[in-house]
C-alpha positions, 0 to 999 in steps of 0.5 A: 715091468720089473727088471731084476739083477743076477741076485734077484734084486729089483733094479730102477732108473738111476741105480748103480750096478756092479759087474759080476763077470768080465765082459768084452765090449763089441766095437770098442775093443775094450773089456769091462772087468769084474767088479766095475761099478756102473752108475746111473743105469736106465731101464729099457723096454726089454726086462733083460737089458739095461742101458748105461754109460761108461768111460768113453763107451756110449750106448752101452747095453748090458744084460741084467744077468751080468750085474748086481745092484751095488 
């Protein structure tokens, strides 16, 4: 299974990604700003979703279309 970011780059476990859009996080009452770097991503079974962790937000799942490989 291949997971690609918004620019078409291939993503792998442990990569760092940058957000390309402001995203509201449901349940956390927080907004992740454009340009935020997310480190150590994990791929899921879905080719459009990546699992990651960010300051105080556990279980964060992002769509691959909103990130770019850093």
